[in-house]
PAVOKE-768814 format. One record per residue: residue in three letters; x, z, y of N, C-alpha, C, O in turn. Coordinates in steps of 0.05 Angstrom, whole numbers, padded with zeros to 5 digits, always signed. Layout:
# PAVOKE-768814
alaXZYXZYXZYXZY;...
END
This chain:
# PAVOKE-768814
met+00535+00100+00073+00510+00087+00072+00517+00059+00058+00537+00047+00065;ser+00500+00050+00039+00502+00023+00026+00493+00004+00045+00479+00009+00065;gln+00503-00022+00035+00491-00044+00048+00460-00049+00047+00447-00060+00065;ala+00450-00041+00025+00419-00043+00020+00408-00024+00039+00388-00031+00052;his+00418+00002+00044+00407+00020+00062+00407+00011+00090+00388+00016+00105;glu+00429-00002+00098+00433-00011+00124+00414-00033+00131+00404-00034+00154;ala+00409-00052+00111+00389-00072+00112+00360-00060+00115+00345-00069+00132;ile+00355-00044+00101+00327-00031+00101+00325-00019+00131+00304-00024+00144;met+00342-00007+00141+00341+00009+00168+00339-00013+00189+00326-00009+00210;leu+00353-00037+00185+00350-00059+00204+00322-00068+00203+00308-00071+00223;leu+00313-00071+00180+00281-00080+00173+00264-00063+00191+00247-00073+00206;lys+00268-00037+00189+00249-00018+00203+00252-00021+00231+00232-00023+00246;gln+00277-00023+00241+00282-00026+00271+00268-00051+00282+00253-00050+00302;gln+00274-00072+00268+00260-00098+00276+00229-00094+00277+00216-00102+00296;met+00218-00083+00257+00188-00080+00256+00178-00063+00280+00157-00068+00291;gln+00195-00043+00288+00189-00023+00310+00188-00039+00336+00173-00030+00354;thr+00201-00060+00340+00204-00073+00364+00177-00090+00369+00170-00097+00392;val+00164-00096+00349+00137-00114+00351+00111-00098+00343+00088-00108+00346;val+00116-00074+00333+00093-00056+00327+00098-00030+00340+00117-00015+00333;ile+00080-00023+00358+00085+00001+00376+00066+00022+00369+00042+00017+00364;gly+00077+00049+00367+00061+00069+00363+00049+00073+00336+00030+00089+00332;gln+00060+00059+00315+00050+00060+00287+00074+00063+00268+00078+00047+00249;glu+00092+00084+00274+00113+00088+00258+00108+00094+00227+00121+00085+00208;asn+00086+00109+00226+00074+00116+00199+00068+00095+00182+00073+00097+00158;val+00057+00072+00193+00049+00050+00177+00071+00034+00171+00071+00021+00150;ile+00095+00031+00189+00117+00017+00183+00130+00033+00160+00138+00019+00141;asp+00133+00060+00160+00148+00076+00141+00132+00069+00112+00145+00064+00092;thr+00106+00069+00113+00091+00065+00091+00094+00041+00076+00096+00040+00051;leu+00093+00018+00092+00099-00010+00084+00122-00013+00071+00123-00026+00050;ile+00146-00001+00082+00173-00005+00071+00176+00014+00046+00191+00008+00027;thr+00161+00036+00047+00162+00052+00022+00150+00038-00003+00159+00038-00025;ala+00129+00027+00003+00114+00009-00019+00128-00014-00028+00126-00024-00050;leu+00144-00025-00008+00160-00049-00015+00181-00040-00034+00188-00054-00053;leu+00192-00017-00027+00216-00008-00042+00209+00003-00071+00225+00003-00090;thr+00184+00011-00074+00174+00021-00099+00158+00000-00116+00147+00006-00137;asn+00159-00027-00104+00145-00047-00118+00114-00041-00120+00102-00048-00140;gly+00103-00030-00101+00074-00025-00101+00057-00039-00081+00067-00056-00065;asn+00030-00033-00081+00012-00046-00065+00002-00027-00047+00003-00003-00055;val-00008-00032-00021-00016-00013+00000-00043-00023+00009-00048-00047+00012;leu-00060-00001+00014-00087-00001+00026-00083+00010+00054-00073+00032+00058;leu-00092-00008+00074-00088+00004+00099-00120+00005+00111-00135-00014+00112;glu-00127+00030+00119-00153+00034+00129-00151+00043+00160-00139+00063+00166;gly-00163+00029+00176-00162+00035+00205-00183+00017+00221-00193-00004+00213;leu-00189+00031+00245-00205+00016+00263-00193-00009+00271-00169-00014+00268;pro-00212-00028+00283-00199-00056+00291-00181-00052+00316-00186-00035+00333;gly-00160-00067+00316-00138-00067+00335-00117-00045+00334-00105-00037+00354;thr-00113-00036+00310-00094-00015+00302-00068-00027+00290-00052-00012+00279;ala-00064-00052+00293-00040-00066+00284-00037-00067+00256-00014-00069+00248;lys-00058-00066+00238-00056-00070+00213-00045-00098+00207-00024-00099+00194;thr-00056-00120+00214-00047-00146+00208-00020-00151+00224-00003-00165+00213;arg-00016-00142+00245+00008-00145+00263+00033-00137+00245+00052-00152+00240;ser+00030-00112+00234+00049-00097+00218+00058-00117+00193+00081-00122+00186;ile+00036-00126+00181+00042-00141+00156+00059-00169+00162+00076-00178+00147;lys+00050-00180+00185+00061-00204+00196+00091-00198+00202+00109-00212+00194;ala+00094-00176+00217+00122-00170+00224+00141-00166+00199+00165-00173+00198;leu+00127-00154+00179+00147-00149+00154+00152-00176+00142+00175-00180+00133;ala+00133-00195+00141+00139-00222+00128+00159-00236+00146+00178-00247+00135;lys+00157-00236+00171+00172-00252+00189+00201-00238+00187+00220-00254+00186;thr+00206-00214+00187+00233-00204+00186+00246-00210+00161+00270-00216+00161;leu+00231-00209+00136+00243-00216+00112+00245-00247+00107+00260-00257+00090;gln+00230-00260+00125+00228-00289+00122+00219-00299+00094+00230-00317+00083;val+00196-00284+00083+00183-00291+00060+00156-00301+00067+00146-00298+00089;ser+00143-00315+00044+00116-00325+00049+00095-00307+00050+00095-00289+00034;leu+00074-00310+00069+00055-00293+00072+00027-00308+00067+00021-00328+00081;gly+00011-00299+00048-00016-00310+00044-00036-00291+00056-00033-00267+00055;arg-00057-00305+00069-00078-00287+00079-00104-00296+00069-00110-00319+00070;val-00120-00279+00059-00148-00284+00052-00166-00266+00065-00163-00242+00062;gln-00187-00277+00081-00207-00265+00093-00228-00261+00075-00243-00279+00067;phe-00232-00236+00068-00252-00228+00045-00283-00231+00059-00289-00220+00080;thr-00300-00246+00045-00326-00250+00054-00345-00250+00030-00336-00253+00008;pro-00371-00246+00034-00389-00241+00011-00388-00268-00006-00391-00266-00031;asp-00385-00291+00006-00386-00315-00010-00359-00322-00023-00358-00344-00035;leu-00338-00307-00022-00311-00315-00032-00315-00315-00062-00329-00298-00073;leu-00302-00333-00076-00299-00335-00104-00272-00328-00114-00252-00332-00100;pro-00271-00318-00138-00245-00309-00150-00222-00330-00148-00199-00324-00143;ser-00232-00355-00154-00213-00378-00151-00202-00384-00127-00181-00396-00125;asp-00216-00375-00105-00206-00378-00077-00181-00361-00072-00167-00366-00053;ile-00175-00343-00090-00152-00324-00088-00132-00335-00111-00108-00339-00105;thr-00140-00338-00133-00121-00342-00153-00113-00372-00156-00091-00379-00165;gly-00131-00389-00148-00125-00419-00153-00144-00426-00175-00159-00410-00186;thr-00143-00452-00182-00161-00461-00203-00148-00490-00214-00129-00500-00202;glu-00157-00500-00235-00149-00523-00247-00164-00545-00236-00189-00544-00236;ile-00152-00566-00227-00168-00590-00217-00160-00615-00234-00140-00617-00247;tyr-00181-00632-00232-00177-00656-00248-00163-00677-00233-00172-00684-00211;gln-00139-00691-00244-00125-00710-00236-00121-00732-00256-00124-00729-00280;glu-00114-00757-00242-00107-00777-00263-00078-00782-00260-00071-00790-00237;val-00060-00779-00277-00030-00783-00278-00025-00805-00299-00028-00802-00323;asp-00014-00830-00286-00009-00852-00304-00035-00860-00317-00036-00867-00341;ser-00056-00860-00300-00082-00869-00314-00092-00851-00334-00112-00858-00347;lys-00080-00828-00337-00090-00809-00359-00101-00784-00343-00090-00774-00324;pro-00126-00777-00353-00138-00752-00340-00122-00727-00347-00114-00722-00370;thr-00118-00712-00328-00102-00686-00331-00113-00664-00314-00122-00668-00292;leu-00112-00639-00326-00118-00615-00312-00095-00604-00300-00076-00600-00315;thr-00093-00599-00274-00070-00589-00260-00077-00562-00246-00098-00560-00234;phe-00060-00542-00248-00066-00518-00236-00055-00520-00208-00032-00525-00202;gln-00075-00515-00190-00073-00511-00159-00071-00484-00153-00091-00470-00156;gln-00046-00474-00145-00042-00446-00138-00059-00438-00115-00065-00454-00097;gly-00069-00409-00114-00080-00400-00095-00064-00386-00074-00040-00388-00076;pro-00073-00375-00056-00057-00357-00033-00044-00334-00049-00023-00326-00040;ile-00053-00325-00069-00038-00303-00084-00012-00309-00092+00003-00290-00098;phe-00003-00335-00095+00022-00343-00101+00041-00344-00077+00054-00364-00072;asn+00044-00322-00062+00061-00319-00041+00075-00290-00045+00065-00274-00061;asn+00096-00285-00031+00110-00260-00031+00095-00234-00021+00098-00211-00031;leu+00079-00239-00002+00062-00219+00010+00034-00232+00010+00032-00255+00018;leu+00012-00216+00002-00013-00226+00006-00029-00206+00023-00029-00182+00018;leu-00043-00215+00043-00054-00197+00062-00087-00205+00053-00099-00226+00058;ala-00098-00180+00040-00125-00182+00035-00141-00169+00058-00144-00145+00059;asp-00151-00187+00076-00162-00175+00100-00191-00168+00096-00207-00185+00089;glu-00198-00141+00100-00226-00130+00100-00234-00136+00070-00254-00150+00066;ile-00219-00125+00049-00223-00130+00023-00250-00119+00012-00260-00127-00009;asn-00261-00100+00027-00285-00090+00017-00310-00104+00026-00333-00095+00023;arg-00306-00128+00038-00327-00146+00046-00336-00166+00022-00354-00182+00026;ser-00323-00164-00001-00330-00183-00019-00337-00166-00044-00327-00144-00048;pro-00356-00179-00062-00365-00166-00085-00343-00158-00105-00320-00166-00103;ala-00350-00142-00124-00334-00132-00145-00316-00154-00162-00293-00150-00168;lys-00330-00175-00168-00321-00196-00182-00295-00209-00170-00275-00215-00183;val-00298-00211-00142-00273-00221-00128-00252-00200-00125-00229-00206-00128;gln-00259-00176-00119-00241-00153-00117-00225-00152-00145-00200-00151-00146;ala-00238-00154-00165-00228-00152-00193-00206-00176-00198-00189-00174-00215;ala-00209-00198-00182-00188-00218-00186-00160-00210-00181-00141-00223-00191;leu-00156-00188-00164-00131-00178-00155-00120-00158-00176-00096-00153-00176;leu-00137-00148-00194-00126-00126-00212-00102-00137-00228-00081-00125-00226;glu-00104-00157-00242-00083-00165-00259-00056-00170-00244-00034-00165-00253;ala-00061-00181-00220-00041-00190-00202-00025-00162-00194-00001-00159-00196;met-00040-00144-00185-00029-00117-00173-00013-00101-00194+00006-00087-00187;glu-00022-00104-00220-00010-00087-00240+00009-00103-00256+00031-00093-00260;glu+00002-00128-00266+00021-00144-00284+00037-00164-00268+00055-00176-00280;arg+00033-00169-00245+00049-00191-00228+00045-00217-00239+00064-00234-00239;gln+00020-00222-00250+00012-00247-00258-00017-00252-00255-00032-00233-00249;val-00027-00277-00259-00054-00280-00259-00060-00300-00282-00043-00318-00289;thr-00084-00298-00295-00090-00313-00319-00117-00329-00308-00137-00318-00300;val-00113-00356-00310-00133-00376-00302-00140-00396-00324-00123-00413-00330;ala-00163-00397-00334-00169-00416-00358-00153-00408-00382-00146-00425-00398;gly-00146-00386-00385-00132-00376-00411-00102-00377-00409-00087-00369-00427;lys-00095-00388-00387-00064-00388-00382-00054-00369-00360-00065-00367-00339;ser-00032-00357-00367-00018-00338-00351+00000-00352-00331+00014-00370-00339;his+00003-00344-00305+00018-00355-00286+00032-00331-00273+00020-00311-00264;ile+00059-00334-00273+00076-00313-00264+00075-00315-00233+00075-00337-00222;leu+00075-00292-00219+00076-00289-00192+00104-00288-00182+00122-00285-00199;pro+00110-00290-00156+00139-00289-00146+00150-00259-00152+00137-00239-00153;arg+00179-00263-00156+00190-00235-00162+00186-00216-00140+00182-00192-00146;leu+00188-00223-00115+00181-00205-00093+00151-00208-00088+00143-00229-00078;phe+00133-00188-00094+00104-00194-00091+00091-00166-00083+00095-00145-00096;met+00076-00168-00063+00058-00140-00055+00036-00149-00043+00036-00168-00027;val+00012-00135-00050-00015-00136-00041-00018-00118-00019-00014-00094-00023;leu-00027-00127+00007-00031-00111+00031-00060-00111+00038-00067-00130+00051;ala-00076-00094+00031-00104-00099+00036-00114-00079+00058-00106-00055+00059;thr-00132-00090+00075-00141-00075+00096-00172-00071+00095-00186-00086+00083;gln-00181-00051+00107-00211-00045+00107-00219-00027+00132-00203-00010+00140;asn-00241-00032+00144-00251-00019+00164-00269+00008+00160-00290+00007+00148;pro-00260+00030+00168-00275+00053+00154-00303+00059+00165-00317+00076+00155;ile-00310+00044+00185-00337+00053+00200-00357+00034+00195-00380+00039+00198;glu-00348+00007+00185-00369-00012+00182-00378-00011+00149-00362-00016+00131;gln-00401-00005+00147-00413-00002+00118-00433-00023+00110-00438-00027+00087;glu-00448-00038+00133-00465-00054+00129-00451-00081+00117-00435-00093+00130;gly-00459-00089+00093-00449-00115+00082-00421-00112+00069-00407-00131+00066;thr-00413-00086+00061-00388-00082+00050-00396-00073+00019-00420-00069+00013;tyr-00376-00071+00004-00376-00064-00025-00354-00046-00030-00332-00057-00033;pro-00356-00019-00033-00336+00001-00036-00319-00011-00059-00329-00023-00078;leu-00291-00006-00057-00273-00011-00080-00278+00007-00104-00281+00031-00101;pro-00279-00005-00130-00279+00014-00153-00257+00029-00157-00235+00023-00147;glu-00260+00052-00170-00238+00071-00172-00215+00058-00186-00193+00065-00179;ala-00219+00040-00205-00197+00029-00218-00180+00013-00203-00156+00013-00208;gln-00191-00002-00184-00176-00016-00163-00160+00002-00144-00136-00001-00139;met-00177+00022-00133-00163+00041-00116-00137+00052-00130-00116+00053-00117;asp-00139+00059-00153-00117+00071-00168-00092+00053-00168-00070+00063-00171;arg-00095+00026-00166-00071+00009-00166-00057+00005-00140-00037-00009-00138;phe-00069+00017-00119-00054+00020-00094-00037+00043-00097-00046+00066-00103;ile-00011+00035-00093+00008+00059-00095+00004+00082-00073+00008+00105-00078;met-00003+00071-00050-00011+00085-00024-00034+00078-00009-00040+00054-00007;lys-00045+00096+00002-00066+00089+00023-00061+00103+00049-00057+00127+00049;ile-00061+00088+00071-00053+00099+00096-00075+00094+00114-00086+00073+00117;asn-00082+00120+00127-00105+00119+00146-00092+00117+00175-00078+00135+00184;ile-00098+00094+00187-00086+00087+00215-00104+00097+00239-00127+00091+00242;glu-00090+00112+00257-00106+00122+00277-00097+00107+00304-00076+00093+00304;tyr-00113+00110+00326-00103+00099+00348-00080+00109+00359-00073+00132+00352;pro-00064+00095+00378-00042+00103+00389-00043+00124+00411-00065+00127+00422;asp-00025+00137+00418-00027+00158+00443-00022+00143+00466-00016+00119+00467;asp-00025+00160+00489-00025+00146+00516+00003+00127+00521+00003+00104+00530;glu+00026+00143+00513+00050+00130+00518+00054+00103+00503+00065+00084+00515;ala+00045+00102+00477+00045+00079+00460+00028+00058+00471+00035+00034+00471;glu+00005+00068+00480-00015+00046+00491-00003+00032+00516-00006+00008+00519;ala+00010+00048+00533+00020+00032+00555+00043+00014+00546+00046-00008+00557;ser+00060+00021+00527+00077+00006+00516+00069-00022+00502+00082-00042+00502;ile+00047-00018+00491+00032-00042+00476+00024-00060+00498+00028-00084+00495;ile+00015-00051+00519+00007-00069+00543+00031-00085+00551+00030-00110+00553;ser+00052-00071+00557+00075-00084+00567+00087-00104+00543+00099-00125+00549;leu+00084-00096+00520+00095-00115+00494+00076-00141+00497+00087-00163+00500;val+00051-00138+00497+00033-00164+00498+00038-00178+00521+00038-00202+00519;arg+00041-00167+00545+00046-00181+00568+00070-00199+00566+00069-00223+00573;ser+00094-00186+00556+00118-00201+00553+00116-00224+00531+00130-00244+00533;glu+00100-00219+00511+00094-00241+00490+00080-00262+00504+00087-00286+00499;glu+00061-00257+00519+00049-00280+00533+00063-00298+00550+00056-00320+00556;ile+00085-00286+00559+00105-00300+00579+00123-00317+00559+00127-00341+00562;ser+00133-00302+00540+00150-00318+00523+00147-00304+00492+00156-00283+00484;asp+00131-00323+00478+00125-00313+00448+00145-00321+00427+00139-00321+00404;asp+00168-00329+00435+00189-00338+00416+00210-00313+00407+00233-00317+00402;lys+00198-00289+00408+00217-00266+00402+00229-00270+00372+00216-00274+00352;gln+00254-00269+00373+00269-00274+00348+00276-00245+00335+00287-00227+00348;leu+00268-00241+00308+00274-00220+00295+00298-00226+00275+00300-00247+00262;ser+00317-00206+00273+00342-00209+00256+00330-00211+00225+00313-00196+00216;arg+00340-00231+00213+00331-00235+00186+00343-00213+00166+00367-00208+00167;val+00328-00202+00151+00338-00185+00127+00335-00200+00103+00313-00211+00098;asp+00357-00202+00087+00357-00216+00063+00339-00200+00042+00344-00177+00037;pro+00319-00213+00030+00301-00201+00011+00315-00189-00014+00306-00169-00026;asp+00339-00200-00021+00355-00186-00044+00362-00162-00039+00367-00148-00059;his+00366-00152-00012+00371-00121-00007+00349-00106-00016+00354-00082-00021;ile+00323-00114-00020+00301-00101-00029+00305-00092-00059+00299-00070-00067;phe+00316-00114-00075+00319-00107-00103+00343-00089-00106+00342-00071-00123;asn+00365-00092-00091+00388-00075-00094+00378-00046-00086+00385-00027-00099;ala+00364-00043-00066+00352-00017-00057+00337-00004-00081+00341+00019-00088;arg+00319-00019-00093+00306-00009-00116+00324+00000-00138+00317+00019-00151;gln+00345-00011-00144+00365-00002-00164+00375+00026-00157+00376+00045-00173;glu+00382+00026-00130+00392+00052-00121+00372+00072-00124+00378+00092-00137;ile+00349+00070-00113+00326+00088-00115+00322+00099-00145+00318+00123-00150;asn+00323+00078-00165+00320+00083-00191+00339+00105-00204+00334+00120-00223;arg+00365+00102-00190+00385+00120-00201+00385+00149-00186+00402+00166-00192;leu+00366+00153-00170+00368+00176-00152+00360+00201-00172+00342+00197-00189;his+00372+00223-00169+00367+00247-00186+00342+00261-00179+00336+00267-00156;val+00325+00267-00201+00302+00281-00197+00302+00306-00218+00303+00302-00242;ser+00302+00327-00209+00307+00353-00224+00280+00358-00241+00259+00347-00233;asp+00282+00373-00263+00260+00380-00278+00240+00396-00263+00216+00394-00267;glu+00251+00412-00246+00234+00429-00229+00216+00415-00211+00192+00422-00208;val+00227+00391-00199+00211+00374-00180+00191+00362-00194+00169+00360-00184;ile+00198+00349-00222+00180+00338-00238+00155+00355-00242+00132+00347-00238;lys+00163+00379-00249+00144+00399-00257+00124+00404-00233+00100+00407-00236;tyr+00137+00405-00209+00119+00406-00185+00100+00382-00179+00077+00385-00170;ile+00110+00359-00186+00094+00335-00183+00069+00338-00202+00046+00336-00195;val+00079+00344-00228+00054+00348-00249+00037+00371-00241+00012+00370-00246;ala+00048+00390-00228+00029+00414-00224+00009+00405-00200-00014+00413-00200;leu+00019+00389-00181-00002+00382-00160-00021+00364-00174-00045+00369-00172;val-00012+00341-00190-00035+00325-00200-00056+00340-00219-00080+00335-00220;met-00044+00357-00233-00059+00375-00252-00080+00392-00236-00102+00399-00246;ala-00071+00400-00212-00090+00415-00197-00113+00400-00186-00132+00413-00177;thr-00112+00374-00187-00134+00359-00179-00153+00355-00204-00177+00350-00201;arg-00142+00357-00226-00160+00354-00250-00171+00384-00258-00193+00386-00268;his-00156+00403-00254-00166+00432-00263-00165+00452-00240-00152+00473-00241;pro-00181+00443-00218-00183+00463-00197-00190+00490-00203-00182+00509-00189;glu-00204+00491-00223-00215+00520-00232-00193+00538-00238-00196+00562-00244;arg-00168+00526-00237-00145+00544-00245-00140+00563-00218-00127+00584-00221;tyr-00148+00555-00196-00147+00568-00171-00171+00577-00162-00184+00565-00145;arg-00178+00602-00177-00207+00611-00169-00210+00622-00143-00232+00624-00134;glu-00187+00631-00127-00192+00639-00099-00192+00620-00079-00194+00626-00056;ser-00189+00594-00090-00191+00571-00072-00215+00554-00072-00228+00553-00093;pro-00223+00541-00052-00247+00523-00052-00243+00496-00068-00261+00480-00070;leu-00217+00491-00079-00213+00465-00093-00233+00457-00114-00239+00433-00116;gln-00244+00478-00132-00260+00472-00149-00289+00465-00140-00305+00453-00156;asp-00296+00472-00116-00320+00463-00105-00318+00435-00090-00338+00421-00085;trp-00294+00429-00084-00289+00404-00069-00282+00380-00086-00287+00358-00077;ile-00272+00383-00106-00262+00360-00122-00279+00355-00147-00282+00372-00165;his-00289+00332-00148-00308+00321-00169-00292+00310-00194-00296+00318-00217;val-00274+00291-00186-00257+00278-00208-00227+00278-00195-00223+00270-00173;gly-00209+00287-00209-00179+00286-00201-00165+00259-00206-00177+00238-00211;ser-00143+00260-00203-00124+00240-00202-00115+00231-00230-00113+00248-00248;ser-00111+00206-00234-00100+00195-00261-00068+00198-00262-00055+00203-00242;pro-00059+00194-00286-00029+00196-00288-00016+00177-00269+00007+00181-00261;arg-00030+00154-00261-00017+00136-00242-00007+00153-00216+00014+00146-00205;ala-00021+00172-00209-00017+00189-00184+00013+00201-00188+00030+00200-00170;ser+00017+00211-00212+00042+00226-00218+00066+00206-00218+00088+00213-00210;ile+00062+00182-00227+00082+00161-00228+00087+00151-00200+00110+00144-00193;ala+00065+00150-00184+00069+00140-00154+00083+00162-00139+00101+00157-00123;leu+00075+00187-00144+00086+00208-00129+00118+00210-00133+00134+00215-00115;asp+00124+00206-00158+00152+00205-00167+00169+00182-00153+00190+00186-00142;lys+00157+00160-00154+00169+00133-00143+00171+00139-00112+00193+00137-00100;cys+00151+00147-00101+00150+00147-00068+00170+00169-00058+00185+00166-00039;ala+00168+00192-00075+00188+00214-00066+00218+00204-00068+00235+00212-00052;arg+00222+00189-00087+00251+00180-00092+00259+00161-00068+00280+00163-00055;ala+00237+00142-00062+00244+00123-00041+00245+00137-00013+00263+00130+00003;tyr+00226+00159-00007+00231+00174+00017+00259+00188+00019+00272+00187+00040;ala+00268+00199-00004+00293+00213-00004+00314+00193+00000+00333+00199+00015;trp+00312+00168-00011+00334+00149-00005+00334+00140+00021+00355+00134+00033;leu+00308+00137+00033+00312+00127+00060+00324+00149+00082+00336+00143+00103;asn+00319+00173+00073+00330+00195+00091+00361+00200+00079+00373+00221+00086;gln+00372+00186+00065+00400+00186+00058+00404+00214+00041+00424+00228+00044;asn+00384+00218+00023+00390+00241+00006+00398+00231-00023+00390+00210-00032;asp+00414+00246-00037+00422+00239-00065+00403+00249-00086+00405+00241-00109;phe+00384+00268-00079+00367+00278-00098+00341+00282-00082+00338+00281-00058;val+00321+00287-00102+00291+00291-00089+00288+00321-00089+00294+00336-00108;glu+00277+00330-00063+00269+00359-00061+00237+00359-00058+00224+00339-00054;pro+00227+00385-00061+00197+00385-00059+00186+00376-00031+00164+00367-00028;asp+00202+00379-00011+00195+00370+00017+00188+00340+00017+00170+00331+00032;his+00204+00325-00002+00199+00294-00004+00171+00288-00018+00155+00271-00010;val+00167+00305-00038+00142+00304-00051+00120+00310-00035+00099+00297-00038;arg+00122+00331-00017+00100+00336+00000+00095+00316+00022+00073+00311+00032;ala+00117+00306+00029+00112+00284+00048+00098+00260+00042+00087+00247+00060;met+00099+00253+00013+00086+00231+00004+00059+00238-00008+00045+00219-00016;ala+00050+00262-00011+00028+00271-00023+00001+00260-00012-00017+00252-00026;tyr+00001+00259+00013-00024+00248+00027-00028+00220+00021-00049+00213+00010;ser-00008+00203+00027-00011+00175+00022-00017+00166-00008-00030+00146-00013;val-00005+00183-00026-00008+00178-00055-00034+00188-00065-00045+00176-00084;leu-00045+00210-00055-00066+00222-00068-00094+00218-00056-00115+00222-00068;arg-00092+00212-00031-00119+00215-00015-00140+00192-00025-00164+00196-00020;his-00132+00170-00037-00150+00152-00048-00154+00156-00079-00167+00140-00093;arg-00142+00176-00088-00143+00183-00118-00160+00208-00126-00158+00219-00147;leu-00175+00214-00105-00190+00240-00108-00222+00230-00105-00227+00213-00089;ile-00239+00240-00119-00270+00235-00117-00281+00264-00107-00282+00284-00122;leu-00287+00264-00085-00300+00292-00075-00329+00296-00084-00344+00277-00089;ser-00335+00324-00085-00359+00330-00093-00381+00326-00073-00375+00321-00050;tyr-00406+00327-00080-00428+00322-00061-00423+00346-00039-00424+00341-00015;glu-00419+00371-00048-00414+00394-00032-00393+00390-00011-00398+00397+00012;ala-00369+00379-00017-00349+00374+00000-00359+00351+00024-00355+00354+00048;leu-00370+00332+00013-00379+00309+00031-00402+00320+00049-00402+00315+00073;ala-00420+00335+00039-00437+00349+00057-00428+00365+00080-00438+00366+00102;glu-00405+00380+00070-00392+00397+00092-00372+00379+00109-00359+00389+00127;gly-00369+00355+00104-00351+00339+00123-00323+00345+00113-00305+00341+00130;ile-00316+00352+00090-00289+00357+00081-00278+00330+00073-00288+00315+00056;thr-00254+00324+00086-00236+00300+00080-00217+00305+00056-00211+00327+00048;ala-00209+00280+00046-00190+00283+00024-00162+00294+00036-00147+00307+00022;asp-00157+00291+00059-00130+00303+00070-00131+00333+00070-00113+00347+00062;gln-00159+00343+00080-00162+00371+00076-00157+00384+00050-00145+00406+00048;val-00168+00368+00029-00163+00377+00002-00135+00377-00006-00128+00394-00023;ile-00119+00359+00003-00090+00358-00003-00077+00380+00013-00057+00391+00003;asn-00086+00388+00035-00074+00410+00051-00078+00433+00033-00059+00448+00031;glu-00099+00438+00021-00107+00463+00005-00089+00461-00023-00080+00481-00033;leu-00087+00437-00032-00068+00434-00056-00041+00442-00051-00030+00457-00066;leu-00030+00433-00029-00003+00440-00023+00001+00472-00017+00021+00486-00021;lys-00023+00479-00006-00020+00510-00001-00022+00525-00029-00008+00545-00032;gln-00036+00516-00047-00042+00532-00072-00018+00529-00091-00009+00548-00102;val-00009+00507-00094+00011+00498-00117+00037+00504-00105+00044+00492-00084;ala+00051+00522-00118+00076+00533-00112+00097+00513-00118+00096+00502-00140;ser+00117+00506-00100+00138+00486-00102+00158+00498-00120+00159+00521-00127;ala+00177+00478-00128+00202+00487-00147+00219+00506-00131+00239+00515-00141;
END
């Protein structure tokens, strides 16, 4: 086990001490961090979305910016703006950085702001820079957007455009914890009310970059690559599977970003499990988080109450692995 792997396992353990019953959320956040991607977290209120992100920032001891998205938010409220100042009695325009210039950016309830504000994140998520008044400003080397949204509140919300959804490497649906976890949560909160100075062991962020290098060197066979391509192609050409309802369920399939993301996430998942190569099972494990927000379902599927996860179930059933 490398030092980078030991550090990431410590990061996971530290987060698990303050986030109870959401192991899948922790795994997804760490996987996104290792793949230099962004994450969309969708869940009901009180499901530890914000808490998980704060725990990640606290353990890494990196800067966390938080933006509460509202209908009156402006793009400059996120990216920053140029302000007029006098320096040595001379008028000067100085760029004042917005909250996006942090290592982690929590975009809380991202679907509560109009498309113009949501679009302010596009360049940052893809290029790791923002352009203000014609000038490009580079974001920190370690940077990730973690956006949250509530799945049941529709009034006053603006659905994210497909182009922006595609830039999230993964989307995770967060469920309520089970009985045992709920009891543990009560005990945890009670102990925090008595003493809220819980110290988490610090994980050096440099280990993230070392881990990324190790993940990039992980072997992926041609057969596994063909399997990844076959899964994504099945979303675009569901008519190839005539005995399956896929062609009735899928209106628009996934873009090439899905193939890239599935390759990256499968390698990160294999590395986290101390494997030297990627297996089809690693691809299947990541398929839901990577594909569920990259499918546009047909009217028939929506009318029948079919979910994206059910479509992915059928995809994995129909597409033969390597």
